[in-house]
C-alpha positions as CSV (number, residue, x, y, z in Angstrom):
1,X,35.8,-8.7,24.3
2,X,36.2,-8.8,28.1
3,X,33.4,-9.6,30.5
4,X,33.5,-6.0,31.9
5,X,32.5,-4.8,28.4
6,X,29.3,-6.7,28.5
7,X,26.1,-4.9,29.7
8,X,23.7,-6.4,32.2
9,X,20.1,-6.7,31.2
10,X,18.9,-3.6,33.0
11,X,21.6,-1.4,31.4
12,X,20.9,-2.7,27.9
13,X,17.2,-2.2,28.3
14,X,17.8,1.4,29.4
15,X,20.2,2.1,26.6
16,X,18.0,0.7,23.9
17,X,14.7,1.8,25.4
18,X,13.3,-1.7,25.2
19,X,11.5,-3.7,27.9
20,X,13.7,-6.1,29.9
21,X,11.1,-8.9,29.3
22,X,11.4,-8.4,25.5
23,X,15.2,-8.6,25.6
24,X,15.1,-11.6,27.9
25,X,12.7,-13.4,25.6
26,X,14.8,-12.6,22.5
27,X,17.9,-13.9,24.3
28,X,16.1,-17.1,25.4
29,X,14.9,-17.7,21.8
30,X,18.4,-17.1,20.4
31,X,17.3,-14.1,18.4
32,X,19.9,-11.8,20.0
33,X,23.3,-12.9,21.4
34,X,23.7,-13.1,25.2
35,X,26.0,-14.7,27.7
36,X,24.8,-16.3,31.0
37,X,27.3,-15.3,33.6
38,X,26.6,-16.8,37.1
39,X,22.9,-16.9,36.3
40,X,22.8,-13.3,34.9
41,X,22.4,-12.3,31.3
42,X,25.1,-10.2,29.8
43,X,25.0,-8.5,26.4
44,X,27.4,-7.0,23.9
45,X,25.5,-3.9,22.9
46,X,27.0,-3.7,19.3
47,X,26.1,-7.3,18.6
48,X,22.6,-6.9,20.0
49,X,22.0,-3.8,17.9
50,X,23.2,-5.6,14.8
51,X,20.9,-8.6,15.5
52,X,17.9,-6.4,16.1
53,X,18.6,-4.5,12.8
54,X,18.8,-7.9,10.9
55,X,15.5,-8.9,12.5
56,X,13.9,-5.6,11.6
57,X,15.0,-5.9,7.9
58,X,13.8,-9.5,7.6
59,X,10.4,-8.6,9.1
60,X,10.0,-5.7,6.7
61,X,10.8,-8.1,3.8
62,X,8.0,-10.5,5.0
63,X,5.5,-7.6,5.3
64,X,6.3,-6.4,1.7
65,X,5.8,-10.0,0.4
66,X,2.5,-10.3,2.2
67,X,1.4,-7.0,0.8
68,X,2.4,-8.1,-2.7
69,X,0.6,-11.4,-2.3
70,X,3.7,-13.5,-2.4
71,X,3.5,-14.8,1.2
72,X,0.5,-16.0,3.2
73,X,1.3,-15.2,6.8
74,X,3.5,-13.1,9.1
75,X,3.0,-15.4,12.0
76,X,5.6,-17.9,13.2
77,X,4.7,-21.6,12.9
78,X,3.4,-23.1,16.1
79,X,6.0,-24.6,18.5
80,X,6.3,-28.3,19.0
């Protein structure tokens, strides 16, 4: 994929209807793929959509397990 095919943060946020801060945090945490080009984040829209779908599926699985009494928490473990 060429650099011109990557979307800047603002364009991706508008396309997906998600806040820029959310996408920036997800990229920083490594939850969605991103490139840093000259200090600016760039995203492959298809790869981001796939990563978000994977995250959504895994969170739904955790919620089902909690509801069934097979897991104890939805929260992430503390950092550090």
